[in-house]
N, C-alpha and C positions, 0 to 999 in steps of 0.2 A: 533464350532472350536474341541469340542472334537473327532464326528466323522472324523474331515480332518486328527487329531493327530492319529487317530488309522490308517488310510489309508496310513499317509507317515510312523508310524511304521510296519504294513504291509509292505510295499516297502521296506524299510530299513533291514526288517529281510527273507525276501523270496529272494531279489538278491544274487547276487554271491558272495564269501568272494574278490575277484580279482576286481569285479566293483566296491564295498563299498571302498574296499582299493584305487583305482584308483582314485576316485572321494575324498576320503580324502586327496590324495599326492596335488592335483589341487588346493585344499581349503587352500590357503596358510597361512591367519588371525586366526587361532583357539587360542581364548584366554587359559589360566591358567586354569586348573581345579583338583577336588580334586575327589580321587575314594571314592562314599559311600558306593561302594558293588562292588570289584575287580571282573574282569570276574572270575566265577566259575561255573564249568559245573557238571550236575546232574540228574537227571534220572524224568522221568514226566510221568503216568499212562493214556494212552489214553482211550476214554471212546466212545462205537459206539452202535449203533442202526441197527437193520434190515430193512431194508426200511424205514429208516429214523423215525417208529412210532411204533416198538419193544420196549420191555424193555432192557435198558441199559446193556451194559456189558461189563468186560475189557477185551481190545484187545492186551496190550501188554503197552510197557514201551518204550518211545523215549529220548536219550542224548538230552539236553537243558542245552545250557550256557546261562548266562545271567551278567546284568551289570547296575550298577547307579552309573551316574556321576553327579557332583554340580560344573556350572561355577563358576567364582570368582562374576561374576555379581548378582546370587543367583539362576540361571533354574537348574532346576533338570531335568536329563532326563536319560531313562532306555528302556532297552532291552530285548530280549529272541530271542535266534536262535537255531534252529534246528540242532543239531548237536555240534561239539569241537570248535568251530572257538573263542578262545578267541580277536581275535584282533579283528576280525566283529562285536562281541559282543560291544566291547569298543569301534570301531568309531561309531556302529548304535547309541548308548546312546551319543554320544558326539552333532553326526546331531541332534539327537532327543531336544538336551538340545539347542542348536544352533537356531533348529527353532523356538523354544518358546523365542528367545530371541529379542526384539525389534530391536535390533543393528544388528542383522545377519539374522533373518526370512524372508525378502527381498531375499539376495541373496543366502540363503540354497535353498530355493522356487525354485529359477531361473535356478540356476547352478547345482544344483545336485538333488532333489527330481524330476523334472518336466523331465531332459533327461532319469531319473530311470524308471518313471510313462511310454515314451514314448517308451522305452525298452522292458518295460514287457508287454503293449500292444502290440505290435507288435509280441514279443513270441507267445502270446495268439493268434495273428491272423493268426500265420501261424501254428498252430497247431490245430484251425479250421479248415484252407484250408485243410491239411493233412488230418484230419479227415474226412472232408468231400470226396475229393477225395476217398476215399474207401467207402464208402456208400453203399449198396446193397438195391435194393429196389424191397421186395418181391412183389409179386402180383399173385393171382389164376387165373387160365382160365378155364372157362368151357366148359368141351367137349360135351356137346349135351345132348338132350333126348334119350335115347336108349329104 
Protein backbone atom coordinates (compact mmCIF):
# COMPACT_ATOMS: atom_id res chain seq x y z
CA UNK A 1 0.00 0.00 0.00
CA UNK A 2 2.88 2.38 0.74
CA UNK A 3 4.31 2.10 -2.77
CA UNK A 4 0.85 2.70 -4.27
CA UNK A 5 0.38 5.76 -2.04
CA UNK A 6 3.80 7.07 -3.09
CA UNK A 7 2.77 6.67 -6.72
CA UNK A 8 -0.49 8.49 -6.10
CA UNK A 9 1.28 11.32 -4.30
CA UNK A 10 3.66 11.59 -7.26
CA UNK A 11 0.75 11.77 -9.70
CA UNK A 12 -1.01 14.43 -7.63
CA UNK A 13 2.15 16.52 -7.27
CA UNK A 14 3.31 16.27 -10.90
CA UNK A 15 -0.06 17.02 -12.47
CA UNK A 16 -0.88 20.59 -13.43
CA UNK A 17 -2.73 22.78 -10.91
CA UNK A 18 -5.56 23.14 -13.44
CA UNK A 19 -6.02 19.37 -13.76
CA UNK A 20 -6.12 18.92 -9.98
CA UNK A 21 -8.57 21.83 -9.60
CA UNK A 22 -10.79 20.34 -12.30
CA UNK A 23 -10.77 16.93 -10.60
CA UNK A 24 -11.46 18.59 -7.25
CA UNK A 25 -14.41 20.53 -8.67
CA UNK A 26 -16.04 17.34 -9.96
CA UNK A 27 -15.67 15.59 -6.59
CA UNK A 28 -18.70 17.06 -4.84
CA UNK A 29 -18.82 15.31 -1.47
CA UNK A 30 -15.59 16.40 0.19
CA UNK A 31 -15.93 15.86 3.96
CA UNK A 32 -14.88 18.48 6.47
CA UNK A 33 -11.18 18.70 7.22
CA UNK A 34 -8.79 20.70 9.36
CA UNK A 35 -5.48 22.17 8.32
CA UNK A 36 -2.71 20.52 10.29
CA UNK A 37 -0.18 22.52 8.32
CA UNK A 38 -1.60 25.24 6.09
CA UNK A 39 -0.11 25.47 2.59
CA UNK A 40 3.27 27.16 2.92
CA UNK A 41 6.05 27.82 0.47
CA UNK A 42 9.73 27.35 1.13
CA UNK A 43 13.01 26.32 -0.47
CA UNK A 44 14.58 22.88 -0.71
CA UNK A 45 18.21 22.21 -1.63
CA UNK A 46 18.51 19.86 -4.60
CA UNK A 47 21.58 17.63 -4.74
CA UNK A 48 22.97 15.92 -7.79
CA UNK A 49 25.64 13.43 -8.86
CA UNK A 50 27.63 13.36 -12.09
CA UNK A 51 26.78 10.20 -13.98
CA UNK A 52 24.70 8.99 -11.05
CA UNK A 53 27.78 7.61 -9.29
CA UNK A 54 29.97 10.63 -8.53
CA UNK A 55 30.19 12.59 -5.32
CA UNK A 56 27.02 14.46 -4.35
CA UNK A 57 27.03 18.22 -4.85
CA UNK A 58 24.51 21.01 -4.20
CA UNK A 59 22.79 21.74 -7.49
CA UNK A 60 20.60 24.59 -6.29
CA UNK A 61 17.39 25.48 -4.52
CA UNK A 62 13.84 24.88 -5.72
CA UNK A 63 10.59 26.34 -4.44
CA UNK A 64 8.26 23.82 -2.79
CA UNK A 65 4.78 24.21 -1.30
CA UNK A 66 3.62 21.73 1.32
CA UNK A 67 0.34 21.08 3.08
CA UNK A 68 -1.09 18.61 5.62
CA UNK A 69 -4.80 18.08 6.29
CA UNK A 70 -6.79 15.79 8.59
CA UNK A 71 -10.28 14.65 7.68
CA UNK A 72 -12.99 14.55 10.36
CA UNK A 73 -12.78 10.76 10.04
CA UNK A 74 -9.12 10.84 11.11
CA UNK A 75 -7.19 10.24 7.87
CA UNK A 76 -4.21 12.55 7.34
CA UNK A 77 -3.14 13.61 3.86
CA UNK A 78 -0.03 15.49 2.85
CA UNK A 79 1.50 16.94 -0.28
CA UNK A 80 4.70 18.54 -1.52
CA UNK A 81 4.38 20.48 -4.78
CA UNK A 82 7.16 22.06 -6.82
CA UNK A 83 6.37 25.74 -7.16
CA UNK A 84 4.12 28.19 -5.34
CA UNK A 85 0.69 26.66 -5.98
CA UNK A 86 -0.94 26.71 -2.54
CA UNK A 87 -4.36 25.63 -3.84
CA UNK A 88 -2.76 22.71 -5.70
CA UNK A 89 -0.97 21.61 -2.51
CA UNK A 90 -4.18 21.83 -0.48
CA UNK A 91 -6.26 19.87 -3.00
CA UNK A 92 -3.57 17.21 -3.44
CA UNK A 93 -3.39 16.74 0.35
CA UNK A 94 -7.18 16.39 0.53
CA UNK A 95 -7.15 13.80 -2.27
CA UNK A 96 -4.38 11.93 -0.44
CA UNK A 97 -6.46 11.83 2.75
CA UNK A 98 -9.62 10.83 0.86
CA UNK A 99 -7.75 8.02 -0.91
CA UNK A 100 -6.82 6.62 2.50
CA UNK A 101 -10.44 6.75 3.72
CA UNK A 102 -12.33 3.46 3.26
CA UNK A 103 -15.51 5.41 2.48
CA UNK A 104 -13.90 7.36 -0.39
CA UNK A 105 -11.00 5.15 -1.52
CA UNK A 106 -12.66 3.37 -4.43
CA UNK A 107 -14.29 6.50 -5.87
CA UNK A 108 -11.08 8.58 -5.61
CA UNK A 109 -9.12 5.77 -7.23
CA UNK A 110 -11.65 5.42 -10.08
CA UNK A 111 -12.67 9.04 -10.71
CA UNK A 112 -9.50 10.96 -9.88
CA UNK A 113 -6.34 8.85 -9.81
CA UNK A 114 -6.94 6.59 -12.81
CA UNK A 115 -7.81 9.44 -15.23
CA UNK A 116 -4.75 11.38 -14.05
CA UNK A 117 -2.58 8.26 -14.47
CA UNK A 118 -3.89 7.71 -17.98
CA UNK A 119 -3.28 11.34 -18.94
CA UNK A 120 0.25 11.11 -17.49
CA UNK A 121 0.97 7.92 -19.45
CA UNK A 122 -0.37 9.47 -22.65
CA UNK A 123 1.86 12.55 -22.21
CA UNK A 124 4.90 10.32 -21.65
CA UNK A 125 4.07 8.22 -24.71
CA UNK A 126 3.76 11.38 -26.83
CA UNK A 127 7.14 12.62 -25.59
CA UNK A 128 8.71 9.23 -26.35
CA UNK A 129 7.23 9.26 -29.85
CA UNK A 130 8.47 12.80 -30.51
CA UNK A 131 11.91 11.89 -29.21
CA UNK A 132 12.05 8.69 -31.29
CA UNK A 133 11.16 10.67 -34.41
CA UNK A 134 14.30 12.78 -34.00
CA UNK A 135 16.63 9.85 -33.39
CA UNK A 136 19.67 9.76 -35.63
CA UNK A 137 21.52 6.50 -36.22
CA UNK A 138 25.22 7.00 -36.73
CA UNK A 139 27.26 4.33 -38.43
CA UNK A 140 30.72 3.98 -39.80
CA UNK A 141 31.41 3.10 -43.40
CA UNK A 142 34.59 1.27 -44.31
CA UNK A 143 36.15 2.93 -47.33
CA UNK A 144 38.26 0.03 -48.40
CA UNK A 145 41.84 -1.16 -48.14
CA UNK A 146 44.15 1.13 -50.08
